[in-house]
Structures are given as structure tokens and as C-alpha cells.
N, C-alpha and C positions, 0 to 999 in steps of 0.2 A: 756303215751307217742307211743303206737303203733300207736292209733288213731290218734292220731297227725298228723305222720308222712304220712296216709293214705285224711283226711283231706288235706294236704299240697299238693300233690300226685295229685290229684284231681282238688283242683284247679287251682294249676298251668298248667295242664293237657286243663282246660276248658280256659283259661286267653290264652294260643298260640293257642289253637282252635280258640279262637273269634280274635287273631290279622291276622290271616290267612283268615279268615273271611271279616276281613278289609280291606286289601291289594286284595282281590279278587272281593268286591263289589267299590274298587277306581278303579278298572281297568275296571268296568262293566259299573259307573259309566261313566267315562268320553268317552271308545266309543260308550255306548248306545246316551250321552251328542251329540257330534258330526255328527253320521247318523240321529237323529232324525233331528238335525236343520240342518245340510246338503246335508241333503236327497232330498230337493225339485230343489238344486238347482248341484247336481250332475248327470253328462250326459255323452255322448262320448265326447265332442267339450272340456271341463272339463280338457280330459288328454291328448288330441290329437293338440288343436291348443294354439298359442301364446297369452299373453295378450297383445290386441289394444288399442291406445288410449281411446276409449271407455269402455273397460270392467271395469275399476273403476266407471264407471256412471249407470253399465246397462247395457253397449251395450255388442255385441259378444266377445269370446276368451274362451280360458282357461287359464294354471298352464304350460304350458309344458317346456316353460324357466324356470320355479322355479324348477319344478321338476328335470331335466338335470342341471340345476347351482347347485343345493343343493347336487346328485351325483360326478358331477364333481370337486365342491370344497373340500367335506367331501371323496371322493376317496384319491384326491391328497395331501392333509392336512393326512390321513390317513399315507397313502405311507409314508411319508415326517417324520409324527412322529414317527412310525413303523421303518425305519433305523436309525436315532436319538436312540433310543430307547434300541433298545436288547445291539448295543456292550457295553452301559452305565450297563444295568443288566449281562449281559455273563460280564465283567469284575469284578463285584461286588460280585458276584458269585462265582468264578475261580479263581481270581488272588490274591483276599484279605483274609488274615485271619480273621477265628472267631474273631468277637469282635472287627472289625477293624472300627477305628475310621473314615476312609475316607469313607467306608460304611455303617456306623450308621448318617455321616454327610450327604449322600446322597440319603439318606431315607428321612431322615428327611426334605431334601430341596424338593424333589418330591412331600411328604404331604401335604407340604405348599403349594408347588405348584397347588397340587390338592384342595386345599379349596380357592385357589382365585376365587374370580367374575367370572363371564367370559366376566363382562363390563368392570373391570381391563383391560383384555386379549384385547378389542377390542381397549383400551386407548393407550392401548403399542403398536400394532399393527400401530395406528393412527400415534404417536411418528416415528416411526421405516419411515411409508410411508413419512411424514415429512421429516427426515431428511436425505432420499436420493431420495429425488422428483418425487418420486411414485404416480401415480395418484389413486382411487379407481381401482382396478382390481381382475381378477379371483386369479391372483399372489399372492396379498396382501391381499384380502384373505385365498387363503391357507396357506400361513408364520405366518396369523396370529390365523386360527385354530389348526394349527398344533404345537405350543405353547399349543394351550388350552388341545388336545389331549398326548403331549408327558407324563404329570406326570399319566394319568391314564391308559396310556398302561401299563408303564415302570412297576409301580407298581404292577399290574397285572401279568404280564411275572414274574417281582422280588419272588411273593407270591410264584409263580409256582414252581418256580426252584428251591424254599430254600427245597420243600418238597420231592426235589427226594433224596436217601436214598443216605448218604456218602458213605456207601460199594459201591455202582455203580462207584463212580468217583476213588473210590480207587484200584478195580479189573480194569480199564482203564488204571492208570497208572504202573498199575504193566504189563501191557501185554506191555508197551514201549509206550502207546498214551500220545504226549503232549499236554497240558491244552486246545489249541485251539480245538487240534484234538479228545478232547473228547466233550468239550464243543459241538460245534458243530455237530458231528455223534453222539454221546452219549446223553449226554445233552439235546440238543435242540430235538431228536426222544423220548424222554421221556416227553419233557412237552410242546411237540404241539402243543396237543386236550384245553390247557392253554392257552399256546399265540393266537393259534387260538381267543379263545373266549375272550382275552384280547383285542386283535386286533379290533374283531368286536363290541365291548361294546365302543372302543374309535369312531367308525367309527360312530354309534347309536347314542353317545354325537356330534361329531361334525355336520350328518345333520341336530340336529333339537336345533339347538341352533343358535340365533338368536340376541343377543347382540356383541359377540364378532368380527360378521362381517357388523354390521349395520355401520362405519365406513369406512373402508376398502374393502369391498365386491361391493361394492355400485350400482345398477341395472339397469337391461332395462328389456325392451318388446322382445328381441330378444335372440333367442337360442346361449349358452358360441361359440364360432367360436376360441378366442384369450387369449392367458393368462395376455394378458395387457389392456384388454378389459373387462369394468364393466362387470358383474352376476347378477341374478337373484336369491333368494333362497326362500324355503319355507316359512320359519320362517316369513321373511321380508313383503313376500306377503301378507298371515295372516294377521300381522300386519296394513297393508294399507289396507288390504280390511276391518276386524271389526272397524275399529273406520268412517268407514263409516255410513253416515245416513240415505242412501239407504237402505231397509228390503230387497231386493234383492241381495244385493250388499254381507250385511254382510252375509248371507245367503251361498253365496261362498268361503267366508269363513272359515266357517265350513266344507265347501266342503273341502277345502284345508289343512284345520289340518286331517280330513279323511284319507285322500291321504296321507299327511307326517306318524300320526298315523299306517296308513298300514305297511308305507318302514320303519320301526321302529321294529314292530312286523316281517316282512319278515326277518328283520337281526336278531334279537332275533333269532329266529326260527333257522335261517343256523347257526347262533352259537350252541346252543343243539343240533343238528345237526351232526355238525363238531363234535364236542366233545363229542360224543358215536360214531360214525366210527371211529375216530382216536385214541381212549382210548383201542381197542383190542390190539394194539403196545408196551403198558404202562404195566409194571414191577407193579403187585401187595405183 
């Protein structure tokens, strides 16, 4: 019996190591592919110049308009999603009782929205545009991506807040604090590292999504200057470049993919560093 347990322990230990190796190898393979294939086209012009009419035919230019467009769209959508998600999560964790049907239904709804494909959000955003007579623009893209990010950010923050000890809330109530004061001054302070991480995860998802903005954000060679004008994004730029038959243009697609990957890696590193920095305020 003891030998069997030892064999099981060794087997599952090596199984977990193999799983970690697969994840690390996948990341290395993705980075290696975009670097090797995109390096020939990677130069300063790619990140300092906007795309021109001949850019997609091998002419001069870069993807600065797509970089700034992706950042503007993702930051705007993340801000909107976070502002909507925070009160929802605060209400579920402070103003509802344990096992509340409303909280259970709200979490179930968020889980369903979490699993909805991004192309469905794109179709929904396009329907909203038609209903209100809007054109493809930065604002339309922000609204659509905000719907996409909302369940991601809300569930991430919710899971963090549910880990806050009940005793901490009761101690705050015993000192005369209201539920709102407890939530904003005690719970948020304790959950802040997780809240920030959840918001940055949503930002990373928003900046890398293509399907949800395909019909809502449009495309332009110009740098975004207005909420009411179309905006270029890196995912759609990569999609357009990769479908070209000119080898040089396809290399630019991989160079653009490298830029997008670097942006997402920077967001992930920022989330990790911020989580460590603010964790010192958390009661363990």
C-alpha cells in the first residue's frame, strides 16, 4: 500500500512538471515564431510611423496608428468596465446575505458572459450601433470591448473579495462603520492587489481581441483623435497583413504580432509587480 502511494506521488509530481513544461514551451514557441518571422521587418519605422496607402503593398510606413488605437480603445473600455463592475461586486459581497439567490444568479450570469465568444460581442455591439445610428468609431469599439471585459474584471474582483476574512468586516462594523465605509476603506484596501490584477487582465484581453472590434471600431491610417472617428487596432492590422500574398508584407504581420505580444507581456509584468507591491498592506 505504501509503495503504491509513493508511486502515485512520483507520477503526479512528474505530470505537474510536464504540464508546466508545456506552458513554458508554448510561450517560448509563440515568442520564437513572431521574433524569427517578424525580425526582418522590425525596425524603428514600424513603431514610429503610421501606415500609409502603400504600406499593405510593401511601401513605407508603420503601425503607430494601430498601437495608439489599441491602447486608446483598451484603456477606455477597461475604465468603463471597471466602473460598472466594481459596484456590482461590492453589492454582492457587502449588501447580500451568504447564499443569496441574487448573488448566485449574478455570478452565474457573469460566468455565462465570460464564456461568450468575442465575435458575439462584436455582433451585439454592431446591433447597438445600428439601433442608435452610430458609425464605426473609437466610441463604438470602447462600448463593445467594455462588454467583453466586464465579466472578466467583475469575476476576478469578486473572487478576491470573497477571500477577505469575515472577521475583518465584523470588526469594522463593531467600530461603527457603515457597509459602504467598510467596503471602500477596509475591503478595497485588503483586496486592492487582486483588484488591480483583475483590471490589468481585462486590459490585456481587450487590447488583444480582434473579433469584437471588427465591425465596431473600423479602421484608419490616422492616429486616433476623436471618439467619433474610426480607429486602427493591432489585431486587425495583423489580420490584414497576414492575408497578403507579398512575403514582405506578411513579415510585417509577424512584426506587428511581436509588438502586440510585448504589450501584453508588459501588462502581465505590471500586474505581477503591482500585486507584490501592494500585498504588503494585506492582512494574512
